[in-house]
One Martini backbone bead per residue (centre of mass of N, CA, C, O) as a GRO file, in nm:
protein
  333
    1MET     BB    1   9.410  23.122   9.494
    2ASN     BB    2   9.156  23.036   9.658
    3SER     BB    3   8.956  23.265   9.809
    4LEU     BB    4   8.825  23.099  10.033
    5LEU     BB    5   9.085  22.985  10.158
    6SER     BB    6   9.214  23.255  10.221
    7LYS     BB    7   9.005  23.342  10.429
    8LEU     BB    8   9.041  23.109  10.624
    9ARG     BB    9   9.340  23.162  10.687
   10SER     BB   10   9.305  23.456  10.794
   11ARG     BB   11   9.125  23.346  11.044
   12SER     BB   12   9.354  23.206  11.132
   13ASP     BB   13   9.633  23.117  11.305
   14PRO     BB   14   9.944  23.174  11.173
   15ALA     BB   15  10.125  23.043  11.387
   16CYS     BB   16   9.996  22.766  11.380
   17ALA     BB   17   9.991  22.707  11.073
   18SER     BB   18  10.312  22.708  11.040
   19LYS     BB   19  10.342  22.428  11.221
   20ILE     BB   20  10.169  22.249  11.086
   21GLY     BB   21  10.331  21.959  10.949
   22SER     BB   22  10.597  21.986  11.060
   23VAL     BB   23  10.869  21.948  11.211
   24GLY     BB   24  10.939  21.837  11.510
   25GLN     BB   25  10.972  22.072  11.781
   26ASP     BB   26  11.057  22.270  12.010
   27GLY     BB   27  10.751  22.445  12.112
   28ILE     BB   28  10.534  22.244  12.017
   29SER     BB   29  10.225  22.188  12.080
   30HIS     BB   30   9.960  21.983  12.100
   31GLU     BB   31   9.745  22.184  11.997
   32GLU     BB   32   9.903  22.254  11.722
   33ASN     BB   33   9.866  21.925  11.634
   34THR     BB   34   9.547  21.956  11.678
   35LEU     BB   35   9.260  21.830  11.519
   36ALA     BB   36   8.969  21.779  11.402
   37ASP     BB   37   8.730  21.557  11.352
   38GLU     BB   38   8.605  21.467  11.041
   39GLN     BB   39   8.338  21.303  11.166
   40ASP     BB   40   8.208  21.523  11.270
   41ALA     BB   41   7.988  21.745  11.293
   42VAL     BB   42   7.856  21.970  11.070
   43THR     BB   43   7.834  22.336  11.119
   44GLU     BB   44   7.942  22.417  10.833
   45SER     BB   45   7.918  22.567  10.521
   46LEU     BB   46   8.147  22.434  10.272
   47SER     BB   47   8.282  22.554   9.956
   48GLY     BB   48   8.468  22.468   9.660
   49THR     BB   49   8.586  22.594   9.346
   50LEU     BB   50   8.716  22.407   9.065
   51GLN     BB   51   8.903  22.504   8.787
   52LEU     BB   52   8.937  22.294   8.497
   53SER     BB   53   9.107  22.162   8.256
   54ASP     BB   54   9.000  21.904   8.006
   55GLU     BB   55   9.225  21.819   7.806
   56LEU     BB   56   9.351  21.558   7.961
   57MET     BB   57   9.053  21.413   8.003
   58LYS     BB   58   9.035  21.335   7.737
   59THR     BB   59   8.933  21.077   7.498
   60PRO     BB   60   9.004  20.872   7.217
   61THR     BB   61   8.774  20.643   7.301
   62ASP     BB   62   8.558  20.875   7.257
   63PRO     BB   63   8.339  20.940   6.991
   64ASN     BB   64   8.184  21.203   7.131
   65LYS     BB   65   8.466  21.345   7.112
   66ASP     BB   66   8.669  21.619   7.055
   67PHE     BB   67   8.993  21.514   6.978
   68ASN     BB   68   9.317  21.659   7.122
   69TYR     BB   69   9.596  21.522   7.211
   70ILE     BB   70   9.823  21.608   7.481
   71VAL     BB   71  10.132  21.536   7.565
   72PRO     BB   72  10.302  21.611   7.865
   73CYS     BB   73  10.561  21.482   7.743
   74GLU     BB   74  10.905  21.614   7.628
   75GLY     BB   75  11.202  21.535   7.745
   76SER     BB   76  11.283  21.801   7.960
   77SER     BB   77  11.219  21.636   8.257
   78PRO     BB   78  11.396  21.395   8.423
   79THR     BB   79  11.361  21.550   8.703
   80ARG     BB   80  11.265  21.586   9.060
   81SER     BB   81  11.322  21.846   9.344
   82ASN     BB   82  11.085  22.110   9.338
   83VAL     BB   83  10.814  22.025   9.471
   84THR     BB   84  10.489  22.151   9.538
   85PHE     BB   85  10.196  22.204   9.758
   86GLU     BB   86   9.843  22.304   9.702
   87VAL     BB   87   9.560  22.409   9.863
   88ILE     BB   88   9.281  22.536   9.666
   89SER     BB   89   9.054  22.354   9.812
   90ALA     BB   90   8.749  22.307  10.025
   91GLU     BB   91   8.502  22.039  10.077
   92VAL     BB   92   8.201  21.968  10.207
   93VAL     BB   93   8.071  21.641  10.280
   94ARG     BB   94   7.767  21.515  10.326
   95GLU     BB   95   7.664  21.257  10.595
   96GLY     BB   96   7.420  21.358  10.717
   97ARG     BB   97   7.542  21.453  11.035
   98SER     BB   98   7.795  21.421  10.878
   99GLY     BB   99   8.145  21.444  10.752
  100HIS     BB  100   8.371  21.564  10.495
  101VAL     BB  101   8.684  21.659  10.346
  102ASN     BB  102   8.783  21.796  10.036
  103TYR     BB  103   9.109  21.814   9.901
  104SER     BB  104   9.267  22.032   9.675
  105VAL     BB  105   9.570  21.937   9.505
  106LEU     BB  106   9.845  22.105   9.387
  107ILE     BB  107  10.087  22.031   9.153
  108ASN     BB  108  10.415  22.214   9.182
  109PRO     BB  109  10.638  22.255   8.952
  110HIS     BB  110  10.960  22.431   8.907
  111TRP     BB  111  10.877  22.480   8.582
  112GLU     BB  112  10.866  22.514   8.248
  113SER     BB  113  10.548  22.527   8.070
  114SER     BB  114  10.380  22.518   7.762
  115LYS     BB  115  10.088  22.423   7.869
  116GLY     BB  116   9.970  22.486   8.173
  117ASN     BB  117   9.860  22.240   8.320
  118GLU     BB  118   9.675  22.141   8.574
  119THR     BB  119   9.742  21.932   8.868
  120VAL     BB  120   9.478  21.756   9.041
  121ILE     BB  121   9.388  21.638   9.361
  122ILE     BB  122   9.154  21.443   9.568
  123ARG     BB  123   9.152  21.451   9.931
  124ARG     BB  124   9.134  21.307  10.245
  125TYR     BB  125   9.225  21.250  10.558
  126SER     BB  126   9.242  20.935  10.535
  127ASP     BB  127   9.455  20.939  10.309
  128PHE     BB  128   9.682  21.074  10.471
  129GLU     BB  129   9.684  20.873  10.705
  130ASN     BB  130   9.757  20.622  10.541
  131LEU     BB  131  10.026  20.725  10.442
  132HIS     BB  132  10.157  20.767  10.718
  133GLN     BB  133  10.139  20.473  10.821
  134ARG     BB  134  10.301  20.341  10.589
  135LEU     BB  135  10.563  20.507  10.628
  136LYS     BB  136  10.615  20.433  10.925
  137LYS     BB  137  10.651  20.127  10.872
  138ARG     BB  138  10.896  20.158  10.657
  139PHE     BB  139  11.007  20.464  10.788
  140PRO     BB  140  11.061  20.523  11.105
  141SER     BB  141  11.301  20.722  11.123
  142ILE     BB  142  11.207  20.947  10.931
  143MET     BB  143  10.904  20.979  11.048
  144SER     BB  144  10.986  21.079  11.340
  145GLN     BB  145  11.037  21.386  11.202
  146ILE     BB  146  10.721  21.375  11.117
  147SER     BB  147  10.438  21.542  11.141
  148PHE     BB  148  10.078  21.507  11.218
  149PRO     BB  149   9.755  21.572  11.194
  150ARG     BB  150   9.530  21.529  11.435
  151LYS     BB  151   9.293  21.378  11.623
  152ILE     BB  152   8.983  21.415  11.797
  153LEU     BB  153   8.703  21.318  11.970
  154THR     BB  154   8.624  21.624  11.980
  155GLY     BB  155   8.458  21.844  11.756
  156ASN     BB  156   8.445  22.089  11.520
  157LEU     BB  157   8.414  22.193  11.179
  158THR     BB  158   8.597  22.450  11.114
  159SER     BB  159   8.740  22.691  10.926
  160SER     BB  160   9.004  22.700  11.087
  161THR     BB  161   9.070  22.399  11.072
  162ILE     BB  162   9.082  22.376  10.764
  163ALA     BB  163   9.310  22.578  10.721
  164LYS     BB  164   9.524  22.436  10.893
  165ARG     BB  165   9.514  22.164  10.746
  166SER     BB  166   9.598  22.266  10.469
  167THR     BB  167   9.879  22.358  10.557
  168ALA     BB  168   9.972  22.086  10.666
  169PHE     BB  169   9.957  21.927  10.396
  170GLU     BB  170  10.157  22.093  10.240
  171GLN     BB  171  10.401  22.045  10.430
  172TYR     BB  172  10.398  21.740  10.435
  173LEU     BB  173  10.444  21.679  10.129
  174THR     BB  174  10.699  21.851  10.094
  175HIS     BB  175  10.870  21.698  10.300
  176ILE     BB  176  10.855  21.418  10.174
  177PHE     BB  177  10.973  21.501   9.893
  178SER     BB  178  11.262  21.582  10.019
  179GLN     BB  179  11.275  21.269  10.054
  180PHE     BB  180  11.397  21.033   9.864
  181ASP     BB  181  11.269  20.767   9.977
  182LEU     BB  182  10.978  20.879   9.987
  183ARG     BB  183  10.934  20.982   9.699
  184TYR     BB  184  11.008  20.671   9.571
  185SER     BB  185  10.779  20.541   9.692
  186GLN     BB  186  10.501  20.350   9.665
  187GLU     BB  187  10.321  20.504   9.866
  188PHE     BB  188  10.340  20.787   9.741
  189MET     BB  189  10.241  20.722   9.458
  190GLU     BB  190   9.962  20.593   9.548
  191PHE     BB  191   9.837  20.852   9.663
  192PHE     BB  192   9.804  20.990   9.371
  193VAL     BB  193   9.674  20.721   9.208
  194GLN     BB  194   9.599  20.494   9.366
  195GLU     BB  195   9.417  20.250   9.181
  196ASP     BB  196   9.467  20.331   8.880
  197PHE     BB  197   9.731  20.191   8.803
  198HIS     BB  198   9.648  19.903   8.867
  199ASP     BB  199   9.396  19.901   8.685
  200ALA     BB  200   9.538  19.966   8.419
  201VAL     BB  201   9.715  19.716   8.414
  202GLN     BB  202   9.488  19.506   8.423
  203LEU     BB  203   9.348  19.600   8.161
  204PHE     BB  204   9.587  19.554   7.977
  205LEU     BB  205   9.622  19.245   8.039
  206ALA     BB  206   9.307  19.208   7.941
  207CYS     BB  207   9.271  19.385   7.669
  208ASP     BB  208   9.140  19.669   7.777
  209PHE     BB  209   9.226  19.944   7.602
  210THR     BB  210   9.017  20.159   7.648
  211LYS     BB  211   9.026  20.176   7.964
  212ALA     BB  212   9.330  20.195   7.998
  213ALA     BB  213   9.370  20.468   7.852
  214GLU     BB  214   9.199  20.643   8.040
  215LEU     BB  215   9.385  20.601   8.291
  216PHE     BB  216   9.664  20.678   8.173
  217GLU     BB  217   9.584  20.973   8.112
  218GLN     BB  218   9.547  21.054   8.417
  219ILE     BB  219   9.831  20.961   8.529
  220LEU     BB  220  10.060  21.090   8.363
  221PRO     BB  221  10.065  21.395   8.471
  222ILE     BB  222  10.129  21.318   8.763
  223LEU     BB  223  10.402  21.167   8.724
  224ASP     BB  224  10.541  21.396   8.573
  225LYS     BB  225  10.530  21.608   8.804
  226LEU     BB  226  10.682  21.431   9.022
  227TYR     BB  227  10.937  21.271   8.830
  228GLY     BB  228  10.938  21.297   8.546
  229ASP     BB  229  10.964  21.181   8.197
  230SER     BB  230  11.200  20.935   8.270
  231HIS     BB  231  11.045  20.762   8.434
  232PRO     BB  232  10.937  20.443   8.434
  233HIS     BB  233  10.635  20.501   8.477
  234VAL     BB  234  10.609  20.699   8.241
  235PHE     BB  235  10.720  20.525   8.014
  236HIS     BB  236  10.510  20.291   8.046
  237CYS     BB  237  10.264  20.464   7.993
  238LEU     BB  238  10.334  20.544   7.705
  239CYS     BB  239  10.357  20.254   7.591
  240ALA     BB  240  10.066  20.173   7.664
  241LEU     BB  241   9.935  20.388   7.484
  242VAL     BB  242  10.043  20.294   7.219
  243VAL     BB  243   9.912  20.014   7.221
  244SER     BB  244   9.619  20.104   7.270
  245TYR     BB  245   9.587  20.286   7.015
  246ILE     BB  246   9.640  20.067   6.812
  247ARG     BB  247   9.403  19.873   6.904
  248VAL     BB  248   9.189  20.139   6.848
  249ASP     BB  249   9.272  20.297   6.586
  250ARG     BB  250   9.498  20.538   6.685
  251THR     BB  251   9.750  20.629   6.502
  252GLN     BB  252   9.829  20.925   6.558
  253VAL     BB  253   9.843  20.905   6.869
  254ALA     BB  254  10.047  20.676   6.874
  255LEU     BB  255  10.276  20.840   6.743
  256THR     BB  256  10.291  21.066   6.950
  257CYS     BB  257  10.365  20.871   7.189
  258THR     BB  258  10.617  20.753   7.062
  259GLU     BB  259  10.778  21.016   7.046
  260ALA     BB  260  10.766  21.072   7.352
  261ALA     BB  261  10.901  20.807   7.447
  262LEU     BB  262  11.174  20.859   7.305
  263LYS     BB  263  11.233  21.123   7.475
  264CYS     BB  264  11.164  20.936   7.759
  265SER     BB  265  11.415  20.692   7.749
  266GLY     BB  266  11.634  20.706   7.985
  267SER     BB  267  11.532  20.422   8.144
  268ALA     BB  268  11.583  20.253   7.893
  269ASN     BB  269  11.642  19.997   7.700
  270ASP     BB  270  11.725  19.889   7.388
  271GLU     BB  271  11.481  19.706   7.341
  272PHE     BB  272  11.267  19.924   7.375
  273ILE     BB  273  11.372  20.129   7.166
  274ILE     BB  274  11.362  19.944   6.920
  275SER     BB  275  11.057  19.890   6.937
  276LEU     BB  276  10.971  20.186   6.910
  277LEU     BB  277  11.100  20.240   6.636
  278GLN     BB  278  10.946  20.024   6.484
  279THR     BB  279  10.669  20.146   6.544
  280ALA     BB  280  10.721  20.425   6.415
  281VAL     BB  281  10.769  20.322   6.129
  282ARG     BB  282  10.490  20.191   6.086
  283LEU     BB  283  10.315  20.441   6.145
  284SER     BB  284  10.439  20.626   5.931
  285TRP     BB  285  10.365  20.452   5.690
  286THR     BB  286  10.055  20.454   5.737
  287LEU     BB  287  10.056  20.792   5.728
  288GLY     BB  288  10.275  20.896   5.515
  289LYS     BB  289  10.549  20.933   5.661
  290ASP     BB  290  10.855  21.004   5.735
  291LYS     BB  291  11.118  20.729   5.808
  292GLY     BB  292  11.427  20.764   5.770
  293ASP     BB  293  11.541  20.845   6.053
  294LEU     BB  294  11.428  20.602   6.203
  295GLU     BB  295  11.577  20.382   6.043
  296LYS     BB  296  11.863  20.477   6.109
  297ARG     BB  297  11.840  20.453   6.415
  298LEU     BB  298  11.765  20.155   6.423
  299GLU     BB  299  12.017  20.037   6.279
  300ALA     BB  300  12.228  20.155   6.473
  301LEU     BB  301  12.126  20.015   6.733
  302LYS     BB  302  12.145  19.726   6.628
  303ALA     BB  303  12.449  19.733   6.564
  304GLN     BB  304  12.545  19.781   6.854
  305GLY     BB  305  12.429  19.515   6.962
  306ASP     BB  306  12.592  19.325   6.778
  307GLN     BB  307  12.874  19.409   6.879
  308ARG     BB  308  12.831  19.328   7.178
  309ASN     BB  309  12.721  19.021   7.112
  310GLY     BB  310  12.819  18.891   6.822
  311VAL     BB  311  12.514  18.897   6.711
  312LYS     BB  312  12.271  18.888   6.490
  313SER     BB  313  11.974  19.021   6.464
  314SER     BB  314  11.651  18.867   6.400
  315SER     BB  315  11.465  19.045   6.603
  316VAL     BB  316  11.181  19.229   6.721
  317ARG     BB  317  11.016  19.308   6.985
  318ASP     BB  318  10.716  19.347   7.100
  319LEU     BB  319  10.577  19.602   7.274
  320CYS     BB  320  10.353  19.450   7.423
  321ASP     BB  321  10.540  19.239   7.553
  322LEU     BB  322  10.719  19.437   7.715
  323VAL     BB  323  10.494  19.569   7.883
  324THR     BB  324  10.380  19.313   8.005
  325GLU     BB  325  10.641  19.231   8.150
  326ALA     BB  326  10.668  19.486   8.327
  327PHE     BB  327  10.392  19.460   8.473
  328ARG     BB  328  10.429  19.176   8.594
  329LEU     BB  329  10.673  19.252   8.761
  330ARG     BB  330  10.532  19.467   8.930
  331LEU     BB  331  10.314  19.278   9.061
  332ARG     BB  332  10.530  19.098   9.215
  333HIS     BB  333  10.613  19.374   9.391
   0.00000   0.00000   0.00000
């Protein structure tokens, strides 16, 4: 954990910190759930430094970077049920005489990862508050049992307050994740990817594949850590990256993502898988790689479909068309 934040927490009251952000129960006072207004004048200078590996943030569409993309999804983690969240740093951002705090939140799934890349998001109090209000509106019964660190009209942003709030946010996110309906809600997912997923989809539909790929690269490890690599959002991200890389002539990366998508296709129907296999065959042929096993799998899957439908398949749908259809359906909902 970030040493600065550890010091701040040690200076705060551990009894209070352990209660903030947890389920409301008898014995928790109003003061223990009340924290300073983030927009009050900043009286202390506080900054945290977060060291991140930039491996996943590199983009194959930037010709100025030495790119070696590693797809975070391996098809070995189909579901998530034991993710926790840790605030690893907090940084005051000054805005004239006032300011706000940026909290760096580490998404921590309890599973073995061969890559070991940390996935961190940065959010401020207003982002957490917006999530809370949206969840309360949609799930009033569940959310009535979950407390949230409040604002007060006056007060300074002290190091003790920041430490307590950091603990509160950790407990708050972990508690929400433990509730199935909240975990898989649109509101919870959008808190972590904000507007990036929507923007990536819009760029993809507009055929701006360079910019779409950049956003999907950033989104993919977040969704993988939260939901597992066979979730529809993750699968569609991988397929969108396949199409985008093909369109920007990144054949090798496209094939790597195609192979990952096939491993993570637990939520996909046969039509999607057949299209992915066809794409993998074509990419392998272009790169001079063996495609025999892919062709056998493709023909077997097509034959199974013919037997079920009683009609011989005449064509395989283009992967771009399938992804476009899935994204347009998502936008309508």
